[in-house]
C-alpha positions in Angstrom: 41.8 17.1 -23.7 38.0 16.9 -23.4 36.2 14.0 -24.9 33.6 14.7 -27.5 31.3 12.0 -28.8 30.3 13.9 -32.0 32.7 12.6 -34.6 30.3 13.5 -37.4 31.0 17.2 -36.8 34.6 17.4 -35.8 35.1 21.1 -36.4 32.1 22.0 -34.3 32.9 19.5 -31.6 36.4 21.0 -31.1 34.9 24.5 -30.6 31.9 23.3 -28.6 33.6 23.2 -25.1 34.8 26.8 -25.6 31.3 27.9 -26.7 29.7 26.2 -23.6 32.1 28.0 -21.4 31.3 31.4 -23.0 27.6 30.7 -22.5 28.1 30.6 -18.7 29.6 34.1 -18.6 27.1 36.4 -20.3 24.4 35.9 -17.6 26.5 36.5 -14.4 28.5 39.3 -16.1 25.3 41.1 -16.6 25.0 41.4 -12.8 28.4 42.9 -12.3 29.3 44.9 -15.4 27.2 48.0 -14.7 27.9 48.2 -10.9 30.6 51.0 -11.3 27.9 53.1 -12.9 25.1 52.4 -10.4 25.5 55.8 -8.6 25.2 57.7 -11.9 22.2 55.6 -12.9 20.6 56.4 -9.5 21.1 60.1 -10.0 20.0 60.3 -13.6 16.7 58.3 -13.0 16.1 60.3 -9.8 15.7 57.1 -7.8 16.3 56.3 -4.2 19.3 54.1 -3.5 17.3 51.1 -2.3 15.2 51.1 -5.4 18.2 51.4 -7.7 19.8 48.4 -5.9 16.7 46.4 -6.8 18.1 46.3 -10.4 20.8 44.0 -9.0 18.4 41.9 -7.0 16.1 41.6 -10.0 18.9 40.2 -12.2 19.9 37.7 -9.5 16.3 36.5 -9.1 16.0 36.2 -12.9 19.2 34.2 -13.1 17.8 31.7 -10.6 14.3 31.4 -12.0 15.5 31.4 -15.6 17.5 28.3 -15.1 14.5 26.6 -13.4 12.4 27.3 -16.5 14.9 26.7 -19.3 16.2 23.4 -18.0 13.0 21.4 -18.3 12.2 23.1 -21.6 15.5 22.0 -23.0 14.9 18.4 -21.9 11.7 18.5 -23.9 12.5 20.6 -27.0 16.3 20.3 -27.3 19.2 22.5 -26.2 19.7 24.5 -29.4 16.2 25.9 -29.8 15.9 27.0 -26.1 19.4 28.5 -26.2 18.7 30.6 -29.3 15.4 31.9 -27.9 17.2 32.8 -24.6 20.0 34.7 -26.3 17.5 36.6 -28.5 15.6 37.6 -25.4 18.8 38.6 -23.7 19.8 40.9 -26.6 16.3 42.5 -26.7 16.1 43.1 -22.9 19.6 44.5 -22.7 18.6 47.1 -25.3 15.4 47.8 -23.2 17.6 48.3 -20.2 19.7 50.9 -22.1 16.5 52.7 -23.2 14.6 52.6 -19.9 13.2 56.0 -19.0 12.4 55.1 -15.3 14.0 53.0 -12.7 10.8 50.9 -12.3 11.0 49.9 -16.0 14.7 49.2 -15.6 14.0 46.8 -12.7 11.5 44.9 -14.8 13.9 44.8 -17.8 16.7 43.6 -15.5 14.5 40.7 -14.2 13.8 39.5 -17.8 17.5 40.0 -18.7 18.4 37.7 -15.8 15.8 35.2 -16.9 17.4 35.1 -20.3 20.9 35.0 -18.9 20.1 32.0 -16.9 19.4 30.1 -20.1 23.1 30.1 -21.0 24.1 28.7 -17.6 21.7 25.8 -17.6 22.3 24.9 -21.3 26.1 24.8 -20.8 25.8 22.4 -17.8 23.2 20.2 -19.5 24.9 20.1 -22.9 28.1 19.2 -21.1 26.4 16.2 -19.6 25.0 15.4 -23.1 28.4 15.2 -24.8 31.0 14.4 -22.1 31.4 11.4 -19.7 34.0 10.0 -17.3 36.9 12.2 -16.5 36.1 14.6 -19.3 32.8 15.5 -17.6 34.5 16.3 -14.3 37.2 18.3 -16.0 34.5 20.2 -18.0 32.7 21.2 -14.8 36.0 22.3 -13.3 36.5 24.6 -16.3 33.0 26.0 -15.8 34.0 26.9 -12.2 37.1 28.6 -13.6 35.1 30.7 -16.0 32.7 31.7 -13.3 35.5 33.0 -11.2 36.9 34.8 -14.2 33.6 36.5 -14.8 33.6 37.7 -11.2 36.9 39.4 -11.9 36.3 40.7 -15.4 32.8 42.1 -14.9 33.5 44.9 -12.5 36.9 45.7 -14.0 35.6 45.8 -17.5 32.6 47.9 -16.4 34.9 50.3 -14.7 37.0 50.8 -17.8 34.0 51.1 -20.1 32.5 53.6 -17.7 35.3 56.0 -18.5 34.2 56.3 -22.1 30.4 55.7 -21.8 27.5 56.1 -19.4 25.4 53.3 -17.8 23.2 53.2 -20.9 26.3 52.5 -23.0 27.1 49.6 -20.7 23.8 47.9 -21.5 24.3 48.6 -25.2 27.7 46.8 -24.8 25.9 43.8 -23.2 23.4 43.8 -26.1 26.2 43.7 -28.6 28.0 40.9 -26.7 24.7 39.0 -26.8 24.3 39.6 -30.5 27.8 38.2 -31.2 27.0 35.1 -29.0 23.7 34.7 -30.9 25.5 34.5 -34.3 28.2 32.2 -32.9 25.6 29.9 -31.3 23.5 29.8 -34.5 26.5 28.7 -36.5 28.5 26.6 -34.1 26.1 25.1 -31.6 24.8 21.7 -32.7 21.9 20.0 -31.1 23.4 17.9 -28.3 20.2 16.2 -27.2 18.8 13.8 -29.9 15.0 13.7 -30.3 14.9 10.1 -29.0 16.4 11.1 -25.7 14.0 14.0 -25.0 11.3 14.0 -22.5 7.6 14.0 -23.4 4.3 14.5 -21.6 4.1 18.3 -21.0 3.8 19.9 -17.6 2.6 16.7 -15.9 5.8 14.9 -17.0 7.9 17.9 -15.9 6.3 17.6 -12.4 7.1 13.9 -12.4 10.7 14.6 -13.4 11.1 17.1 -10.5 9.7 14.5 -8.1 12.1 11.9 -9.4 15.0 14.2 -8.8 13.9 15.4 -5.4 13.4 11.9 -4.2 17.0 10.9 -5.0 18.9 11.5 -1.9 22.3 11.7 -3.7 20.9 14.4 -6.0 19.3 16.3 -3.1 22.4 16.1 -1.0 24.6 17.4 -3.7 22.2 20.2 -4.6 21.7 21.3 -1.0 25.4 21.1 -0.4 26.0 23.5 -3.3 23.2 25.8 -2.3 24.6 26.2 1.2 28.2 26.5 0.0 27.2 29.2 -2.4 25.3 30.9 0.4 28.6 31.3 2.2 30.2 32.6 -1.1 27.5 35.2 -1.6 27.8 36.3 2.0 31.5 36.8 1.3 30.8 38.8 -1.9 28.2 41.0 -0.2 30.2 41.6 3.0 33.9 41.7 1.9 33.9 45.3 0.7 32.6 46.5 4.1 35.0 44.4 6.0 38.2 45.2 4.0 37.4 48.9 3.3 35.2 49.9 6.2 36.8 48.0 9.0 40.4 47.5 7.8 40.7 50.7 5.9 41.8 49.3 2.5 41.7 51.7 -0.4 39.6 50.8 -3.4 42.8 49.7 -5.2 43.7 47.5 -2.2 40.3 46.0 -2.1 40.5 45.3 -5.8 43.8 43.5 -5.3 42.4 41.4 -2.4 39.3 40.6 -4.4 41.4 39.7 -7.5 43.5 37.4 -5.3 40.5 35.6 -4.0 38.9 35.3 -7.4 42.2 33.9 -8.8 42.2 31.3 -5.9 38.6 30.4 -6.9 39.6 29.8 -10.5 42.7 27.9 -9.7 41.1 25.6 -7.2 38.1 25.0 -9.4 40.4 23.8 -12.2 42.5 21.7 -9.8 39.4 20.1 -8.3 38.2 19.0 -11.8 41.6 17.2 -12.3 41.9 15.9 -8.7 38.4 14.3 -8.7 39.6 11.8 -11.3 42.4 10.6 -9.0 41.1 11.2 -5.5 37.5 10.3 -6.2 34.5 12.6 -6.3 33.5 12.4 -2.7 37.0 12.9 -1.4 37.5 16.0 -3.4 34.2 17.3 -2.2 35.2 16.7 1.4 38.5 18.5 1.0 36.6 21.5 -0.4 34.2 21.6 2.5 37.1 21.4 5.0 39.1 24.2 3.4 36.0 26.5 3.3 35.2 25.6 6.9 38.7 26.6 8.0 38.3 29.9 6.2 34.9 30.6 7.8 36.4 29.9 11.2 39.0 32.5 10.6 36.3 35.0 9.8 34.4 34.0 12.9 37.5 34.4 15.0 38.1 37.8 13.5 34.6 38.8 14.5 35.1 37.7 18.1 38.5 39.3 18.6 40.6 41.8 16.6 42.9 39.9 14.2 45.5 41.2 11.6 44.3 42.0 8.1 46.4 39.1 6.6 44.3 36.6 8.7 41.1 37.9 7.2 42.4 38.0 3.7 43.7 34.4 4.0 40.4 33.3 5.5 38.5 34.9 2.6 40.8 33.1 0.2 40.3 29.8 1.9 36.5 30.3 1.9 36.3 31.1 -1.8 38.8 28.4 -2.8 37.0 25.7 -0.8 33.7 26.6 -2.4 35.4 26.3 -5.8 36.8 22.9 -4.9 33.3 21.5 -4.1 31.7 22.8 -7.3 33.0 20.2 -9.9 32.4 17.1 -7.8 29.0 18.2 -6.5 27.8 19.2 -10.0 28.9 15.8 -11.3 27.1 13.9 -8.5 23.9 16.0 -9.2 23.8 15.5 -13.0 25.6 12.2 -13.8 22.8 9.8 -13.1 20.2 11.7 -15.2 21.3 12.0 -18.9 17.7 12.4 -20.0 16.9 15.0 -17.3 20.2 16.9 -17.4 18.5 20.2 -18.2 16.0 19.8 -15.3 18.7 18.6 -12.9 20.9 21.5 -13.9 18.1 24.0 -13.5 17.4 22.9 -9.9 21.1 23.1 -9.1 21.5 26.6 -10.5 18.3 27.9 -8.9 19.3 26.6 -5.5 22.8 28.1 -5.8 21.5 31.6 -6.7 18.4 31.4 -4.5 20.3 30.4 -1.3 22.9 33.1 -2.1 20.3 35.8 -2.6 18.6 34.9 0.7 21.8 34.9 2.8 23.6 37.8 1.3 21.6 40.5 3.1 22.1 38.8 6.5 25.7 39.9 6.5 24.7 43.5 7.0 22.1 42.8 9.7 24.3 44.2 12.4 25.7 47.1 10.4 28.9 47.6 8.6 31.2 48.0 11.6 31.6 44.4 12.5 32.8 41.2 10.7 30.9 38.9 13.1 27.7 38.5 10.9 29.9 37.4 8.0 31.7 34.8 10.1 28.5 33.5 11.6 26.6 33.2 8.2 29.6 31.6 6.5 30.3 29.1 9.2 26.7 28.1 9.7 26.2 27.7 5.9 29.2 25.5 5.5 28.3 23.3 8.5 24.8 22.9 7.1 26.3 22.1 3.7 28.4 19.3 5.2 25.5 18.0 7.1 23.2 18.0 4.1 25.7 16.0 2.0 26.6 13.5 4.7 23.0 12.9 5.9 21.5 12.6 2.4 24.2 11.4 0.1 27.3 10.4 1.9 26.6 6.7 2.7 25.0 6.1 -0.7 27.9 7.6 -2.6 30.4 5.7 -0.6 28.5 2.4 -1.3 28.9 2.6 -5.0 31.5 3.8 -7.6 31.2 7.5 -7.8 32.9 8.0 -11.2 30.5 9.1 -14.0 31.8 6.2 -16.2 30.5 3.5 -13.8 28.2 0.8 -15.4 25.2 2.0 -13.3 25.6 5.5 -14.6 26.0 4.5 -18.2 22.9 2.3 -18.1 20.6 5.0 -16.8 18.5 6.4 -19.6 
């Protein structure tokens, strides 16, 4: 059971973990929900395909930048105020997306929708650091990973079902309604988790100093770069798997959905197990296991690109890649945030921005040689994971090994 140091509000504290998990969903699900309706959207707005696809890219960029902005603001003004503003902006921009008369306006609205959606991600991670410690903190980050995997499954499936009864505009109306419900729930049930005495002061100058403090910490930098590069491999998989499984191996859309669901389930299960295992095996050991598992999966994809291999080898390799990334997420997130309770929002924003930013950069590389070969996916995934391991070992490995890695260590608790 998760620990909650807010005994004065027991009813709210029991619901708080669930609310934090929900906040991580509405941003990423915005990127996936309307994908089944993208062709119809392109036709209705008389847009070229490449411009219509910018609506996906704009949301991804917004999710990355939104976290980078919301994190420092929440360290200064508190989590609750920033969260409520972000959810209000999400509801408004979702309605604007539904009413957009041109694809250009839709791209802009999607960018702002992503900015607002990023607020939920960063506040969930930072508020978790505010109220949890020790094993509860690691377990909480494990559950965030599970919910992220669930969103990857639910988004396209829910969008496909809704698309049978409404058009693409109706999907954005649905997102606005979901945001409105979350706004009401957050207004009622989200307490301020960052007391005024623990907030940062000093304006933009202090924010710049906070970023310098974080980026000069080799453990923080190693954990963040590790996650950015691991998620680069994951985004390469997400962007390339449909071409590999359907275009090269001839799977039907239903077969692809089954394979994708299997890998997403692996992502969820391994994220949950990693949150539990890190308490017993230690944070760095769990992180190392995740890197190895993902590396083995990437090697399978690389081998399939160099020589023809059966479909089951590719599916197992994709499963290992996704599962390995999930295993690294809870321990790396813990390493990045645990030393900075006063800067949890800023630290979380850097972590989230790097994850989405690296993923957005590497995803297009998978298609650089066309859709008829799996080799680019194998190369990008393998190179990303090797670099992720090197970044962690070079920057953080020795320092983490030299001290107790658990969040409840005396050094961690004394950092203010």
